[in-house]
C-alpha positions as CSV (number, residue, x, y, z in Angstrom):
1,X,0.1,-0.1,-0.1
2,X,1.2,3.5,-0.7
3,X,2.6,5.6,2.2
4,X,1.2,8.9,3.0
5,X,1.9,11.4,5.7
6,X,-0.4,11.2,8.7
7,X,-2.4,8.6,10.5
8,X,-1.6,5.0,9.7
9,X,-4.7,2.7,9.4
10,X,-5.2,-0.1,11.8
11,X,-1.7,0.6,13.5
12,X,-1.0,-1.4,16.3
13,X,-4.4,-3.1,16.8
14,X,-3.6,-6.5,14.9
15,X,-4.9,-6.2,11.2
16,X,-6.4,-8.0,9.6
17,X,-8.3,-9.5,12.8
18,X,-9.3,-5.9,13.8
19,X,-10.6,-5.1,10.4
20,X,-12.7,-8.3,10.6
21,X,-14.1,-7.3,14.0
22,X,-14.8,-3.6,12.9
23,X,-16.7,-5.0,10.0
24,X,-18.6,-7.1,12.5
25,X,-19.3,-4.3,14.9
26,X,-20.7,-1.9,12.3
27,X,-23.4,-4.4,11.2
28,X,-24.4,-5.2,14.8
29,X,-24.7,-1.4,15.5
30,X,-26.8,-1.1,12.1
31,X,-28.9,-3.9,13.0
32,X,-29.9,-2.8,16.6
33,X,-30.9,0.5,15.4
34,X,-32.9,-1.2,12.4
35,X,-34.5,-3.4,14.7
36,X,-35.7,-0.5,17.1
37,X,-36.9,1.7,14.4
38,X,-38.9,-1.4,12.6
39,X,-40.5,-2.4,16.0
40,X,-41.3,1.5,16.3
41,X,-42.7,1.7,12.9
42,X,-45.0,-1.1,13.7
43,X,-46.3,0.5,17.0
44,X,-46.7,3.7,15.1
45,X,-48.9,2.0,12.6
46,X,-51.2,0.4,15.3
47,X,-52.8,4.1,14.9
48,X,-54.8,5.4,12.2
49,X,-53.7,6.6,8.7
50,X,-53.4,10.4,8.4
51,X,-56.0,12.2,6.4
52,X,-53.6,13.5,3.8
53,X,-49.9,13.3,3.6
54,X,-49.7,15.3,0.6
55,X,-47.5,15.0,-2.6
56,X,-43.9,13.4,-2.4
57,X,-42.5,16.2,-4.2
58,X,-43.9,18.9,-1.6
59,X,-42.8,16.5,1.3
60,X,-39.2,16.5,-0.1
61,X,-39.2,20.1,-0.5
62,X,-40.3,20.9,3.2
63,X,-38.0,18.1,4.3
64,X,-35.0,19.5,2.7
65,X,-36.1,23.0,3.6
66,X,-35.9,22.0,7.5
67,X,-32.6,20.1,7.1
68,X,-30.9,23.2,5.6
69,X,-32.5,25.9,7.8
70,X,-33.6,24.0,11.0
71,X,-30.7,21.3,11.2
72,X,-27.5,22.6,9.6
73,X,-28.1,26.4,10.3
74,X,-30.2,26.0,13.5
75,X,-32.4,28.8,12.4
76,X,-35.0,28.4,15.1
77,X,-32.4,28.8,17.8
78,X,-31.2,32.0,16.4
79,X,-34.8,33.3,15.6
80,X,-36.0,32.7,19.2
81,X,-32.6,34.0,20.8
82,X,-32.0,30.8,22.3
83,X,-28.4,31.4,22.6
84,X,-26.7,29.4,24.9
85,X,-28.7,26.0,24.2
86,X,-28.4,27.0,20.3
87,X,-24.6,27.2,20.6
88,X,-24.6,24.1,22.6
89,X,-26.6,22.1,20.4
90,X,-24.8,23.5,17.1
91,X,-21.5,22.4,18.8
92,X,-22.6,18.8,19.8
93,X,-24.4,18.3,16.4
94,X,-21.6,19.7,14.2
95,X,-18.8,18.2,16.4
96,X,-20.0,14.7,16.0
97,X,-21.1,15.1,12.3
98,X,-17.5,16.0,11.5
99,X,-16.2,13.2,13.4
100,X,-18.7,10.7,11.6
101,X,-17.3,12.3,8.2
102,X,-13.9,11.6,9.6
103,X,-14.4,7.9,10.2
104,X,-16.3,7.5,6.9
105,X,-13.6,9.2,5.0
106,X,-10.9,6.9,6.7
107,X,-12.9,3.8,6.0
108,X,-13.5,4.9,2.2
109,X,-9.7,5.6,1.9
110,X,-8.6,2.3,3.2
111,X,-11.1,0.1,1.5
112,X,-10.6,1.8,-2.0
113,X,-6.8,1.6,-1.7
114,X,-6.7,-2.1,-0.3
115,X,-9.3,-3.6,-2.6
116,X,-9.8,-1.5,-5.5
117,X,-6.2,0.1,-5.6
118,X,-7.6,3.5,-5.7
119,X,-6.0,6.4,-4.1
120,X,-8.8,8.9,-3.0
121,X,-7.8,12.8,-3.3
122,X,-8.3,13.3,0.7
123,X,-5.2,10.9,1.0
124,X,-3.0,13.5,-0.1
125,X,-4.6,16.0,2.7
126,X,-5.1,13.7,5.1
127,X,-2.7,15.7,7.6
128,X,-4.6,18.9,6.9
129,X,-7.8,17.2,7.3
130,X,-6.7,15.8,10.5
131,X,-6.8,19.4,11.8
132,X,-10.3,19.8,10.9
133,X,-11.4,16.4,12.4
134,X,-9.5,17.5,15.6
135,X,-10.4,20.9,16.3
136,X,-13.8,21.1,14.5
137,X,-14.8,17.6,15.2
138,X,-13.6,16.4,18.4
139,X,-12.8,19.9,19.9
140,X,-16.3,21.4,18.9
141,X,-18.1,18.4,20.3
142,X,-16.1,18.6,23.4
143,X,-17.2,22.3,24.1
144,X,-20.7,21.2,23.2
145,X,-20.8,18.7,25.8
146,X,-19.3,20.6,28.7
147,X,-21.8,23.2,27.8
148,X,-24.6,20.6,28.3
149,X,-23.0,19.2,31.3
150,X,-22.8,22.7,33.0
151,X,-26.3,23.7,31.8
152,X,-28.0,20.4,32.9
153,X,-26.2,20.0,36.2
154,X,-25.1,23.4,37.3
155,X,-27.4,26.3,35.7
156,X,-30.5,23.7,35.9
157,X,-32.9,25.8,34.2
158,X,-36.5,25.0,34.9
159,X,-37.6,23.6,31.5
160,X,-35.1,20.9,31.9
161,X,-36.5,17.5,33.4
162,X,-33.3,15.7,34.1
163,X,-33.6,12.0,34.5
164,X,-30.9,9.2,34.8
165,X,-31.0,8.6,31.1
166,X,-29.7,12.0,30.3
167,X,-26.7,11.4,32.5
168,X,-25.9,8.0,30.7
169,X,-26.2,9.5,27.3
170,X,-23.9,12.4,28.3
171,X,-21.5,9.8,29.8
172,X,-21.5,7.8,26.6
173,X,-20.6,10.7,24.4
174,X,-18.0,11.9,26.9
175,X,-16.7,8.6,26.9
176,X,-16.4,8.2,23.4
177,X,-14.5,11.6,22.9
178,X,-12.2,11.1,25.6
179,X,-11.3,7.7,24.7
180,X,-10.9,8.8,21.1
181,X,-8.5,11.8,22.2
182,X,-6.6,9.4,24.3
183,X,-6.0,6.9,21.5
184,X,-5.1,9.6,19.2
185,X,-2.6,10.8,21.9
186,X,-1.2,7.5,22.5
187,X,-0.7,6.9,18.7
188,X,1.1,10.2,18.2
189,X,3.4,9.6,21.3
190,X,4.4,6.2,19.9
191,X,4.8,7.0,16.3
192,X,5.1,10.7,15.2
193,X,6.9,12.1,18.4
194,X,8.8,8.9,18.9
195,X,12.4,9.2,17.2
196,X,12.9,5.4,17.2
197,X,9.5,4.9,15.3
198,X,9.7,4.4,11.5
199,X,6.4,6.9,11.6
200,X,8.4,9.6,13.2
201,X,7.5,13.0,11.9
202,X,7.3,15.7,14.5
203,X,6.2,18.1,11.8
204,X,2.8,16.6,11.2
205,X,2.1,15.9,14.7
206,X,0.9,19.3,15.7
207,X,-1.7,19.2,13.0
208,X,-3.8,17.4,15.4
209,X,-3.4,19.8,18.2
210,X,-5.6,18.0,21.0
211,X,-4.1,14.6,20.2
212,X,-0.7,16.3,20.3
213,X,-1.5,17.8,23.8
214,X,-2.4,14.3,25.0
215,X,0.6,12.8,23.6
216,X,3.1,15.4,25.2
217,X,1.2,15.0,28.4
218,X,1.9,11.1,28.6
219,X,5.3,11.6,27.6
220,X,6.1,14.0,30.0
221,X,4.5,11.6,32.6
222,X,7.0,9.3,31.4
223,X,5.1,6.5,29.6
224,X,7.3,4.1,27.7
225,X,6.9,3.1,24.0
226,X,5.9,-0.3,25.0
227,X,3.4,1.1,27.5
228,X,2.0,3.6,24.8
229,X,1.3,0.8,22.3
230,X,-0.1,-1.3,25.0
231,X,-2.5,1.4,26.3
232,X,-3.3,2.4,22.6
233,X,-4.4,-1.2,21.8
234,X,-6.6,-1.5,24.6
235,X,-8.0,2.2,24.3
236,X,-8.9,1.4,20.8
237,X,-10.9,-1.4,21.6
238,X,-12.3,0.2,24.5
239,X,-13.4,3.1,22.3
240,X,-15.0,0.9,19.7
241,X,-16.6,-0.9,22.3
242,X,-18.2,2.2,24.0
243,X,-19.5,3.3,20.6
244,X,-21.2,-0.1,20.1
245,X,-22.6,-0.3,23.7
246,X,-24.0,3.3,23.3
247,X,-25.8,2.4,19.9
248,X,-27.3,-0.7,21.5
249,X,-28.4,1.2,24.8
250,X,-30.0,3.9,22.6
251,X,-31.9,1.7,20.4
252,X,-33.1,-0.7,23.2
253,X,-34.2,2.3,25.4
254,X,-35.1,4.6,22.4
255,X,-33.6,7.5,24.2
256,X,-32.9,11.0,23.2
257,X,-30.2,9.9,20.9
258,X,-32.5,8.1,18.5
259,X,-34.0,11.5,17.8
260,X,-31.3,12.0,15.4
261,X,-33.2,9.3,13.3
262,X,-36.5,9.9,14.2
263,X,-36.9,13.8,14.2
264,X,-36.0,13.7,10.2
265,X,-38.5,11.0,9.7
266,X,-41.2,13.2,11.4
267,X,-40.0,16.2,9.4
268,X,-40.7,14.2,6.3
269,X,-44.2,12.8,7.5
270,X,-45.4,16.1,9.3
271,X,-48.6,17.6,8.3
272,X,-47.9,20.2,5.4
273,X,-51.2,21.9,5.6
274,X,-51.8,25.5,7.0
275,X,-50.6,25.6,10.5
276,X,-53.9,27.0,11.4
277,X,-56.1,24.1,10.2
278,X,-56.9,21.5,12.5
279,X,-57.1,17.8,11.7
280,X,-60.5,17.0,10.1
281,X,-62.2,13.7,11.8
282,X,-63.7,12.1,8.6
283,X,-67.0,10.6,7.9
284,X,-69.3,10.9,11.2
285,X,-71.4,7.8,9.6
286,X,-68.2,5.5,9.6
287,X,-66.6,6.5,13.0
288,X,-66.7,4.0,15.7
289,X,-65.3,6.5,18.2
290,X,-65.5,10.2,18.2
291,X,-62.2,11.9,18.9
292,X,-59.2,10.0,20.6
293,X,-59.8,7.6,23.3
294,X,-56.9,5.6,22.9
295,X,-53.6,5.5,21.1
296,X,-55.2,3.7,18.0
297,X,-57.7,6.6,17.6
298,X,-54.7,9.1,16.7
299,X,-53.0,9.4,13.5
300,X,-49.9,7.2,13.1
301,X,-47.7,10.2,12.2
302,X,-48.9,11.8,15.6
303,X,-47.2,8.8,17.3
304,X,-44.2,9.3,15.3
305,X,-44.2,12.9,16.5
306,X,-44.3,11.8,20.1
307,X,-41.1,9.9,19.7
308,X,-39.3,12.8,17.9
309,X,-39.6,14.8,21.2
310,X,-36.4,15.4,22.8
311,X,-37.9,16.6,26.0
312,X,-36.0,19.9,25.6
313,X,-38.8,22.1,27.2
314,X,-38.7,25.0,24.9
315,X,-42.5,24.4,24.1
316,X,-43.3,24.5,28.0
317,X,-41.2,27.9,28.0
318,X,-43.1,29.4,25.5
319,X,-46.7,28.3,26.9
320,X,-49.0,31.1,28.2
321,X,-51.0,28.5,30.0
322,X,-48.0,27.0,31.7
323,X,-46.7,30.4,32.4
324,X,-50.1,31.3,34.1
325,X,-49.9,28.4,36.3
326,X,-52.3,26.2,34.4
327,X,-51.7,22.4,34.5
328,X,-50.9,22.2,30.8
329,X,-47.1,21.8,29.8
330,X,-46.6,20.9,26.4
331,X,-43.7,19.1,27.2
332,X,-45.3,16.7,29.8
333,X,-48.3,16.3,27.5
334,X,-45.9,14.9,24.7
335,X,-43.8,12.9,27.0
336,X,-46.9,11.6,28.7
337,X,-48.5,10.6,25.3
338,X,-45.2,8.9,24.5
339,X,-45.1,7.0,27.9
340,X,-48.7,5.9,27.4
341,X,-47.8,4.7,23.8
342,X,-45.0,2.7,25.3
343,X,-47.3,1.2,28.1
344,X,-49.7,0.2,25.7
345,X,-47.1,-1.2,23.1
346,X,-47.2,-4.9,24.3
347,X,-50.7,-4.9,23.9
348,X,-51.0,-2.9,20.6
349,X,-48.2,-4.9,19.0
350,X,-49.8,-8.2,20.1
351,X,-53.1,-7.4,18.7
352,X,-53.9,-8.9,15.1
353,X,-54.3,-6.7,12.5
354,X,-58.0,-5.7,12.0
355,X,-58.8,-6.5,15.5
356,X,-59.7,-3.9,18.4
357,X,-57.0,-4.0,21.0
358,X,-58.3,-4.7,24.6
359,X,-59.2,-1.7,26.7
360,X,-56.6,0.0,28.5
361,X,-56.3,-0.4,32.2
362,X,-55.6,3.6,32.6
363,X,-57.6,6.0,30.7
364,X,-55.6,8.0,28.2
365,X,-57.6,11.1,28.4
366,X,-58.6,11.2,32.0
367,X,-55.7,9.7,33.9
368,X,-52.5,9.6,31.8
369,X,-53.1,13.3,30.5
370,X,-56.2,14.8,32.6
371,X,-59.2,16.9,31.6
372,X,-57.8,20.1,33.0
373,X,-54.6,19.8,31.0
374,X,-56.7,19.5,27.9
375,X,-59.0,22.3,28.6
376,X,-56.2,24.7,29.3
377,X,-54.8,24.9,25.8
378,X,-55.3,28.1,24.1
379,X,-54.5,26.7,20.5
380,X,-52.0,29.9,20.3
381,X,-49.2,27.6,18.8
382,X,-46.5,29.0,20.7
383,X,-45.4,25.6,21.5
384,X,-45.4,24.4,18.0
385,X,-43.4,27.3,17.0
386,X,-40.9,26.8,19.6
387,X,-40.5,23.2,18.9
388,X,-37.0,22.6,17.2
389,X,-38.5,19.3,15.6
390,X,-41.8,21.0,14.7
391,X,-43.9,18.5,16.8
392,X,-47.7,19.6,16.7
393,X,-49.1,19.7,20.4
394,X,-52.4,21.2,19.4
395,X,-53.9,18.4,17.2
396,X,-53.8,15.7,20.0
397,X,-55.3,17.8,22.3
398,X,-58.2,18.8,20.0
399,X,-58.6,15.0,19.2
400,X,-59.0,14.4,23.0
401,X,-61.3,17.3,23.3
402,X,-63.4,15.8,20.8
403,X,-63.9,12.5,22.8
404,X,-64.7,14.5,25.8
405,X,-67.3,16.6,24.1
406,X,-68.9,14.2,21.6
407,X,-68.5,10.9,23.4
408,X,-68.9,12.1,27.0
409,X,-70.5,15.3,27.0
410,X,-67.8,16.6,29.2
411,X,-67.1,20.1,28.4
412,X,-66.9,22.9,30.9
413,X,-70.2,24.5,31.7
414,X,-69.6,27.8,30.4
415,X,-68.3,26.3,27.2
416,X,-71.3,24.3,26.7
417,X,-73.3,27.1,26.9
418,X,-71.5,28.8,24.0
419,X,-71.9,25.8,22.0
420,X,-75.5,25.6,22.6
421,X,-75.8,29.2,21.6
422,X,-74.0,28.6,18.4
423,X,-76.5,25.5,17.8
424,X,-79.5,27.6,18.7
425,X,-78.7,31.1,17.6
426,X,-75.7,30.9,15.2
427,X,-73.2,32.7,17.4
428,X,-71.7,32.1,21.0
429,X,-72.8,35.2,22.6
430,X,-75.8,34.3,24.7
431,X,-77.5,37.1,26.3
432,X,-76.8,39.9,23.5
433,X,-79.4,42.3,22.8
434,X,-77.6,43.2,19.4
435,X,-78.5,41.7,16.1
436,X,-76.4,40.9,13.0
437,X,-77.7,44.0,11.6
438,X,-77.6,46.6,14.5
439,X,-74.1,48.0,13.5
440,X,-75.5,49.0,9.9
441,X,-78.0,51.4,11.2
442,X,-77.5,54.8,9.3
443,X,-74.5,53.5,7.3
444,X,-76.1,52.5,4.2
445,X,-74.2,49.2,3.8
446,X,-75.6,46.7,1.0
447,X,-76.4,42.9,1.9
448,X,-75.5,40.6,-0.7
449,X,-78.9,39.5,-1.1
450,X,-79.7,43.1,-2.0
451,X,-76.5,43.4,-4.4
452,X,-75.7,39.8,-5.4
453,X,-73.2,40.9,-8.2
454,X,-70.8,42.3,-5.6
455,X,-67.5,40.5,-5.9
456,X,-66.0,41.4,-2.2
457,X,-67.8,40.2,0.8
458,X,-66.9,41.9,4.2
459,X,-67.5,39.0,6.7
460,X,-68.3,40.8,9.9
461,X,-68.2,37.9,12.1
462,X,-70.1,37.2,15.7
463,X,-68.0,39.5,17.9
464,X,-68.0,42.2,15.2
465,X,-72.0,42.2,15.1
466,X,-73.0,41.1,18.5
467,X,-70.5,42.4,21.0
468,X,-70.6,46.2,21.9
469,X,-67.0,46.8,21.6
470,X,-66.7,44.9,18.1
471,X,-69.1,47.3,16.7
472,X,-66.6,50.1,16.8
473,X,-64.3,48.0,14.8
474,X,-67.0,47.0,12.2
475,X,-68.2,50.4,11.7
476,X,-64.6,51.7,11.3
477,X,-63.9,48.8,8.8
478,X,-67.0,49.9,6.7
479,X,-65.8,53.4,6.9
480,X,-62.5,52.9,5.7
481,X,-63.6,50.6,2.8
482,X,-65.9,53.4,1.7
483,X,-63.1,55.9,1.8
484,X,-61.0,53.9,-0.3
485,X,-63.9,53.4,-2.8
486,X,-64.2,49.7,-2.5
487,X,-67.3,48.1,-3.6
488,X,-68.3,45.5,-1.0
489,X,-71.3,44.1,0.8
490,X,-72.3,41.9,3.8
491,X,-74.3,39.0,4.5
492,X,-76.3,40.8,7.3
493,X,-78.8,38.2,8.7
494,X,-77.4,35.5,6.5
495,X,-74.2,35.4,8.4
496,X,-73.7,32.7,11.1
497,X,-70.9,31.7,13.2
498,X,-68.1,30.2,11.2
499,X,-67.7,27.2,13.9
500,X,-64.2,28.0,15.0
501,X,-65.4,28.0,18.5
502,X,-67.1,24.6,18.3
503,X,-64.2,22.9,16.6
504,X,-61.8,24.2,19.1
505,X,-63.7,23.1,21.8
506,X,-64.1,19.5,20.4
507,X,-67.7,19.8,18.7
508,X,-66.5,18.8,15.2
509,X,-70.1,18.1,14.2
510,X,-71.4,21.4,15.1
511,X,-68.5,23.0,13.2
512,X,-69.4,21.1,10.3
513,X,-72.8,22.0,10.5
514,X,-72.1,25.8,10.5
515,X,-69.5,25.4,7.9
516,X,-71.5,23.8,5.4
517,X,-74.3,26.1,6.1
518,X,-72.0,29.1,5.4
519,X,-70.5,27.4,2.4
520,X,-73.8,27.0,1.0
521,X,-74.5,30.6,1.6
522,X,-71.4,31.7,-0.1
523,X,-72.2,29.6,-3.2
524,X,-75.1,31.3,-3.8
525,X,-73.0,34.4,-4.9
526,X,-70.3,35.1,-7.3
527,X,-67.8,36.0,-4.7
528,X,-64.1,36.9,-5.5
529,X,-62.9,37.9,-2.1
530,X,-63.9,37.6,1.5
531,X,-62.5,40.3,3.9
532,X,-62.5,39.6,7.6
533,X,-61.6,41.6,10.8
534,X,-61.4,38.6,13.0
535,X,-58.3,36.4,12.8
536,X,-60.2,33.4,13.8
537,X,-62.8,33.9,11.3
538,X,-60.1,34.5,8.7
539,X,-58.3,31.3,9.6
540,X,-61.3,29.2,9.6
541,X,-62.7,30.2,6.2
542,X,-59.4,30.2,4.6
543,X,-57.8,27.1,6.0
544,X,-60.6,25.0,7.1
545,X,-63.4,25.3,5.0
546,X,-61.4,23.9,1.9
547,X,-61.7,20.6,4.1
548,X,-65.2,20.6,3.3
549,X,-65.1,22.0,-0.2
550,X,-65.3,25.7,0.5
551,X,-62.3,27.3,-1.4
552,X,-62.2,31.1,-1.6
553,X,-59.9,34.0,-1.5
554,X,-59.8,35.2,2.1
555,X,-57.8,38.1,3.5
556,X,-57.4,39.6,6.9
557,X,-58.1,43.5,6.8
558,X,-54.5,44.1,7.6
559,X,-53.3,42.7,4.5
560,X,-56.3,44.3,2.2
561,X,-55.7,47.6,3.8
562,X,-52.0,47.6,3.7
563,X,-52.3,47.1,-0.1
564,X,-54.8,50.0,-0.3
565,X,-52.3,52.3,1.6
566,X,-49.5,51.0,-0.8
567,X,-51.5,52.0,-3.9
568,X,-52.4,55.4,-2.5
569,X,-56.1,54.8,-2.1
570,X,-56.0,55.9,1.5
571,X,-54.0,59.0,2.7
572,X,-53.9,59.1,6.7
573,X,-53.0,62.3,8.2
574,X,-51.6,63.1,11.6
575,X,-54.4,65.4,12.6
576,X,-56.9,62.6,13.0
577,X,-55.0,60.3,15.5
578,X,-56.6,62.0,18.4
579,X,-55.3,60.6,21.9
580,X,-53.4,57.6,20.6
581,X,-50.1,58.5,21.7
582,X,-47.2,56.0,21.8
583,X,-48.5,52.9,20.3
584,X,-47.3,49.2,20.7
585,X,-49.0,46.3,18.7
586,X,-50.2,42.9,20.1
587,X,-49.9,40.0,17.6
588,X,-52.8,37.8,17.3
589,X,-51.9,34.3,17.6
590,X,-54.3,33.4,14.4
591,X,-53.3,36.2,12.6
592,X,-49.4,35.9,13.4
593,X,-48.1,32.4,14.4
594,X,-50.9,30.3,12.6
595,X,-50.8,32.3,9.4
596,X,-47.7,34.2,9.3
597,X,-48.8,37.7,9.1
598,X,-46.6,39.8,11.0
599,X,-45.5,42.8,8.7
600,X,-49.0,44.1,7.4
601,X,-50.2,45.4,10.8
602,X,-46.8,47.3,11.4
603,X,-46.8,48.5,7.8
604,X,-50.3,50.1,8.6
605,X,-48.9,52.0,11.8
606,X,-45.9,53.1,9.8
607,X,-48.1,54.5,7.2
608,X,-49.9,56.8,9.9
609,X,-48.1,60.1,10.4
610,X,-47.2,61.0,13.9
611,X,-47.7,57.5,15.6
612,X,-44.7,56.7,17.9
613,X,-44.2,52.8,17.8
614,X,-42.5,50.7,20.3
615,X,-42.6,46.7,20.2
616,X,-43.2,44.5,23.2
617,X,-40.5,42.4,24.2
618,X,-42.4,39.4,23.1
619,X,-43.6,40.0,19.6
620,X,-44.0,38.4,16.2
621,X,-43.2,34.7,16.4
622,X,-42.5,35.0,20.1
623,X,-45.7,37.2,20.8
624,X,-47.7,36.1,24.0
625,X,-51.4,35.2,23.6
626,X,-54.2,37.3,25.0
627,X,-55.9,34.4,26.4
628,X,-58.8,33.9,24.5
629,X,-58.1,31.3,21.8
630,X,-58.9,27.5,21.9
631,X,-62.3,28.5,23.2
632,X,-60.9,30.0,26.4
633,X,-62.9,33.0,25.8
634,X,-65.9,31.1,27.1
635,X,-64.2,29.3,29.9
636,X,-63.6,30.4,33.7
637,X,-60.0,31.0,34.5
638,X,-58.5,29.9,37.7
639,X,-55.3,31.3,39.1
640,X,-53.4,34.1,37.2
641,X,-55.2,35.3,34.1
642,X,-53.2,35.2,30.9
643,X,-54.8,38.4,29.6
644,X,-53.3,40.1,32.7
645,X,-49.7,38.8,32.1
646,X,-50.1,40.2,28.4
647,X,-51.4,43.5,29.8
648,X,-48.4,43.6,32.1
649,X,-46.1,43.4,29.1
650,X,-48.0,46.0,27.4
651,X,-47.8,48.3,30.4
652,X,-44.1,47.5,30.8
653,X,-43.6,49.3,27.2
654,X,-44.7,52.7,28.5
655,X,-47.0,53.0,25.6
656,X,-50.3,54.9,25.9
657,X,-52.2,52.5,23.5
658,X,-52.0,48.8,22.6
659,X,-53.3,48.3,18.9
660,X,-54.6,45.0,18.0
661,X,-56.3,43.4,15.0
662,X,-58.8,40.9,16.8
663,X,-61.9,41.2,18.4
664,X,-61.0,38.7,21.1
665,X,-57.8,40.3,21.7
666,X,-59.6,43.7,22.3
667,X,-62.0,42.4,24.8
668,X,-59.1,40.6,26.8
669,X,-57.1,43.7,26.8
670,X,-60.1,45.8,28.0
671,X,-60.5,43.7,31.0
672,X,-56.8,43.4,31.7
673,X,-56.3,47.4,31.5
674,X,-59.4,47.8,33.5
675,X,-57.9,45.7,36.3
676,X,-54.3,47.0,36.0
677,X,-54.4,50.5,34.9
678,X,-55.3,52.2,38.2
679,X,-55.1,55.7,36.4
680,X,-57.3,54.6,33.4
681,X,-55.1,56.4,31.2
682,X,-54.3,53.4,29.0
683,X,-56.4,51.9,26.2
684,X,-56.6,49.0,23.8
685,X,-57.7,50.0,20.2
686,X,-58.2,48.0,17.0
687,X,-55.9,49.2,14.4
688,X,-58.7,49.9,11.9
689,X,-60.0,52.4,14.4
690,X,-56.8,54.1,14.4
691,X,-56.9,54.3,10.6
692,X,-60.2,55.5,10.3
693,X,-59.5,58.2,12.7
694,X,-56.5,59.2,10.8
695,X,-58.2,59.2,7.4
696,X,-61.1,61.7,8.5
């Protein structure tokens, strides 16, 4: 074999026996991983098929995008300002990835030369590559592991839930690195720094600086050449053995290291539909169980997502329900689902295909998770947005809410009252004295029935028509549209609740009833565009009605008005902004995180002369929910109120006004400001009200 400067393959470990054993170890490691994944794959597929996986090409595009931005660049860590754990994970991931590349390159070099008589280009620069493997591989991984050790056992952030397995995994990784550096140091000391060795070459030893330090230390201690060689051989096999044991341990326990394989699988199979669209239930006539009572009632892709969870706790940190002392922890929810799945696995895997597994001894909904946990969710997607591996915590929560509502009629009393109101009156606001057309008095607004040729429908929504505070927003919206010369109409008494509250509260049947009725109404007219002021209505009509055949162009007013401003059809002036003062903006969850619209509201603010704008600390993707989402608007709240927490964040800015673009948000801020602002000088205003005043 040709001689090249640098490491000598299989030096001092008894080739060819060592080579044969290496090629036995590798298949054992691969086989243990393959067996674990195969068993898990069978367990996942004891659940239901997902409604729609989408096209293969779309999946690959999404997958590669996540690999490039999420994994390789760690984009989510950067965006969420998660600096310490971001640097830590980056160092561990890239350090061990480079070491894996180094091992692969070495294997290719050796086998290509020995069996094919090929000299790979890397052979000519293996000394220089050794520097990369040593510093950017082992060195970087070491930094990451020390950061992980310090963070988990010294800093101890609240979101971390340290278990024995975490210590074992860290120990394995440290042992692999330390034995690797030790073996490298022993080899360098016995060869490149040994004047009696045929491999003596002191000039190249420094290209592996960490190994060189180990070698120099060992030589300074007084290790003889024979001792170095003996320890090298023993250390080499110890290093290989630790690696094999770590692989087998991880495969048998399906621990956090397996997320290296499972997370990319989840990325490929994750739901590619709009984030704001809940998973449909399917044909009610054919369903044996409404909602999820047991693991097989979920989609198998959801089970896969449970195993992709690394227990990092970022979702918990982002969750407003958890922050306000509610029993919901998104991390604990997913870990609980994973644990329950594992508990049920012997029975699920032992049940013949097509047969119903025996009922569980422990209720998934009531005991493994808990009713109060499920009803605490705001469906704000803060958890989903924070998750590095894109796990959807909302869908399984809604699946179990559906079971509680449709199978057990076990809905919180005040929420059930709202559902009954939707069913009987077409809106959730029981007790209101307003009608769908009260706000129109004196405004000369046409209805679609009166003007069926109109192409633009202004969807008012229940809050916009039937809540006193919402009437101001609705009238301002109509006023601004008129000022811009927009030809529009409303449905008036033909309008009925979109079904959004019903769906989020688990009553899928009522949602579909409402949606189908509205779709039938829409289809009577030649609509080209639907404009909404409510992000919940916007999300439901835009993202969820297509599941039932209702496909329409739907825009939230912030985007529509933003375009009118750009086109010069609206010209705001400073004189009309009144007592607005300094303004901050609250991102609605269903406009922002669920639908990605963060810029349009801010562009409207920037287009109004004289407005002094400041951001809240938690804004855009990191915005904090107002507390009304997920049907929580119609539930009693115990303990600290989420809207009070968000109000405190508003007051902290020193702004005079918080601008919103959601009727739920404005109600929550009104209550929060009323409780928190003793001087009664702060106020919440819908953005369209500010613009209406500024265009008078």
